[in-house]
DOLUMLUM-644013 format. One record per residue: residue in three letters; x, y, z of N, C-alpha, C, O in turn. Coordinates in steps of 0.2 Angstrom, whole numbers, plus 5000, padded with zeros to 4 digits. Example, Ala and Ser with C-alpha at 12.3 -4.5 7.8 and 13.67 -1.06 7.14 Angstrom:
<atoms>
ATOM residuo nxx nyy nzz caxx cayy cazz cxx cyy czz oxx oyy ozz
ATOM Ala 5066 4972 5039 5062 4978 5039 5066 4984 5039 5071 4983 5042
ATOM Ser 5064 4989 5035 5068 4995 5036 5064 5000 5039 5067 5006 5040
</atoms>
This chain:
<atoms>
ATOM residuo nxx nyy nzz caxx cayy cazz cxx cyy czz oxx oyy ozz
ATOM Met 5004 4994 5000 5000 5000 5000 5004 5006 5000 5003 5011 4996
ATOM Pro 5010 5007 5004 5014 5013 5004 5017 5014 4997 5018 5020 4995
ATOM Asn 5018 5009 4993 5021 5010 4987 5016 5013 4982 5018 5017 4978
ATOM Arg 5010 5011 4982 5005 5013 4978 5003 5021 4980 5003 5025 4975
ATOM Ala 5003 5022 4986 5002 5029 4988 5008 5034 4985 5007 5039 4983
ATOM Ala 5014 5031 4986 5020 5035 4984 5020 5036 4976 5022 5041 4974
ATOM Ala 5018 5031 4973 5018 5031 4965 5013 5036 4963 5014 5040 4958
ATOM Phe 5007 5036 4967 5002 5041 4965 5004 5048 4966 5003 5052 4961
ATOM Trp 5008 5050 4971 5010 5056 4973 5016 5058 4968 5016 5064 4966
ATOM Arg 5020 5054 4966 5025 5055 4961 5022 5057 4954 5024 5062 4951
ATOM Arg 5017 5053 4952 5013 5055 4946 5010 5061 4946 5010 5065 4942
ATOM Phe 5006 5063 4952 5002 5069 4952 5007 5075 4953 5006 5080 4949
ATOM Leu 5012 5075 4956 5017 5080 4957 5021 5081 4950 5022 5087 4948
ATOM Gly 5022 5076 4947 5026 5076 4941 5021 5080 4935 5024 5084 4931
ATOM Arg 5015 5078 4935 5010 5082 4931 5010 5089 4932 5010 5093 4927
ATOM Val 5009 5091 4938 5008 5098 4940 5015 5102 4938 5014 5107 4935
ATOM Arg 5020 5099 4940 5027 5102 4939 5028 5103 4931 5031 5108 4929
ATOM Gly 5026 5098 4927 5028 5098 4920 5024 5102 4916 5026 5104 4910
ATOM His 5017 5103 4917 5013 5106 4913 5010 5113 4914 5007 5116 4910
ATOM His 5010 5115 4921 5006 5120 4922 5010 5125 4927 5015 5123 4930
ATOM Asp 5009 5132 4926 5012 5137 4930 5010 5137 4937 5004 5138 4938
ATOM Leu 5014 5135 4942 5012 5135 4948 5010 5141 4952 5007 5141 4957
ATOM His 5012 5147 4949 5011 5153 4952 5005 5157 4949 5003 5162 4951
ATOM Ala 5001 5154 4944 4995 5157 4942 4990 5156 4947 4989 5150 4949
ATOM Pro 4986 5161 4948 4981 5161 4954 4975 5157 4952 4971 5155 4956
ATOM Phe 4973 5157 4945 4967 5154 4943 4968 5149 4938 4971 5149 4933
ATOM Tyr 4964 5143 4939 4964 5137 4934 4957 5136 4931 4952 5136 4935
ATOM Val 4957 5135 4925 4951 5133 4922 4951 5125 4921 4956 5123 4918
ATOM Thr 4946 5122 4924 4946 5115 4925 4940 5112 4922 4935 5115 4921
ATOM Thr 4940 5105 4920 4934 5102 4918 4931 5099 4924 4933 5100 4930
ATOM His 4925 5096 4923 4921 5094 4929 4925 5088 4933 4923 5086 4938
ATOM Arg 4929 5085 4929 4933 5079 4932 4940 5082 4935 4943 5078 4938
ATOM Gly 4941 5088 4935 4947 5091 4938 4953 5092 4934 4958 5093 4937
ATOM His 4953 5090 4928 4958 5091 4923 4960 5099 4922 4955 5102 4920
ATOM Ile 4966 5101 4923 4967 5108 4922 4968 5109 4914 4972 5106 4911
ATOM Met 4964 5114 4912 4964 5116 4905 4969 5121 4903 4973 5121 4899
ATOM Gln 4968 5127 4907 4972 5133 4906 4973 5136 4913 4970 5135 4918
ATOM Thr 4979 5140 4913 4980 5144 4919 4980 5152 4917 4982 5153 4912
ATOM Phe 4978 5156 4922 4977 5163 4921 4980 5167 4927 4979 5165 4933
ATOM Gln 4982 5173 4926 4984 5178 4931 4978 5182 4933 4977 5185 4938
ATOM Ser 4973 5183 4928 4967 5187 4929 4961 5183 4929 4960 5178 4925
ATOM Leu 4957 5185 4934 4950 5181 4935 4946 5183 4929 4942 5178 4927
ATOM Glu 4946 5189 4926 4942 5191 4921 4943 5186 4915 4939 5184 4911
ATOM Leu 4950 5185 4913 4952 5181 4908 4950 5174 4909 4948 5170 4904
ATOM Ala 4950 5172 4915 4949 5165 4917 4941 5164 4916 4939 5158 4913
ATOM Ile 4937 5168 4917 4930 5168 4917 4928 5168 4909 4924 5164 4907
ATOM Glu 4931 5172 4905 4930 5172 4898 4932 5165 4895 4928 5163 4891
ATOM Ala 4937 5162 4897 4939 5156 4894 4935 5150 4896 4933 5146 4892
ATOM Ala 4933 5150 4902 4928 5145 4905 4921 5145 4901 4919 5140 4899
ATOM Glu 4919 5151 4900 4913 5152 4897 4913 5150 4889 4909 5147 4887
ATOM Ser 4919 5151 4886 4920 5149 4879 4921 5142 4878 4919 5139 4873
ATOM Leu 4924 5139 4884 4925 5131 4883 4919 5127 4884 4918 5121 4882
ATOM Gly 4914 5130 4887 4907 5126 4888 4905 5125 4895 4908 5128 4900
ATOM Pro 4899 5122 4896 4896 5122 4903 4899 5118 4908 4898 5118 4914
ATOM Asp 4904 5113 4906 4907 5109 4911 4914 5111 4913 4918 5107 4915
ATOM His 4915 5117 4912 4921 5120 4915 4921 5125 4920 4916 5128 4921
ATOM Tyr 4925 5124 4925 4925 5128 4931 4931 5132 4932 4936 5131 4929
ATOM Ile 4931 5137 4937 4937 5140 4939 4939 5139 4946 4934 5139 4950
ATOM Ile 4945 5137 4948 4947 5136 4954 4953 5141 4956 4956 5143 4951
ATOM Asp 4954 5142 4962 4960 5146 4964 4966 5142 4965 4965 5136 4965
ATOM Arg 4972 5145 4967 4978 5141 4968 4977 5136 4974 4981 5132 4975
ATOM His 4972 5137 4978 4971 5133 4984 4966 5127 4983 4965 5123 4987
ATOM Gly 4964 5127 4977 4959 5122 4975 4952 5123 4977 4948 5119 4976
ATOM Leu 4950 5130 4979 4943 5131 4980 4940 5134 4974 4942 5138 4970
ATOM Gln 4934 5131 4972 4930 5133 4966 4927 5139 4967 4924 5141 4972
ATOM Ile 4929 5144 4963 4926 5151 4964 4921 5153 4958 4918 5158 4958
ATOM Trp 4920 5149 4953 4916 5150 4948 4913 5144 4945 4917 5139 4943
ATOM Asn 4907 5144 4943 4904 5139 4939 4898 5142 4935 4896 5147 4936
ATOM Pro 4896 5139 4929 4892 5142 4924 4885 5143 4927 4882 5148 4925
ATOM Glu 4882 5139 4932 4876 5140 4934 4875 5146 4940 4871 5150 4939
ATOM Arg 4880 5146 4944 4880 5151 4950 4884 5157 4949 4884 5161 4953
ATOM Arg 4888 5157 4944 4893 5162 4942 4898 5163 4948 4901 5158 4950
ATOM Leu 4899 5168 4951 4904 5169 4956 4902 5166 4962 4896 5167 4965
ATOM Leu 4906 5161 4965 4904 5158 4971 4907 5162 4977 4905 5161 4983
ATOM Arg 4913 5165 4976 4916 5169 4982 4917 5176 4980 4918 5177 4974
ATOM Asn 4918 5180 4984 4919 5187 4983 4927 5188 4982 4930 5188 4987
ATOM Glu 4929 5189 4976 4936 5190 4974 4938 5197 4973 4936 5200 4968
ATOM Glu 4941 5200 4978 4943 5207 4977 4950 5208 4979 4952 5214 4979
</atoms>
């Protein structure tokens, strides 16, 4: 079991390090959690999520969902 957990974290951390900018504060993701794009600006992230379709969401760098197509902004981001 420890080997499976270690392998999972190595794969997960390798994916994040290799493909995405870790300093971008906003991520456009699919409903399954796959990161599609990263943005420095919330406005640009919202435009991209709207153009990609209804099953895309915006999360912040801490993993909190801050936008979805049905409810719009979930948190007050100022």
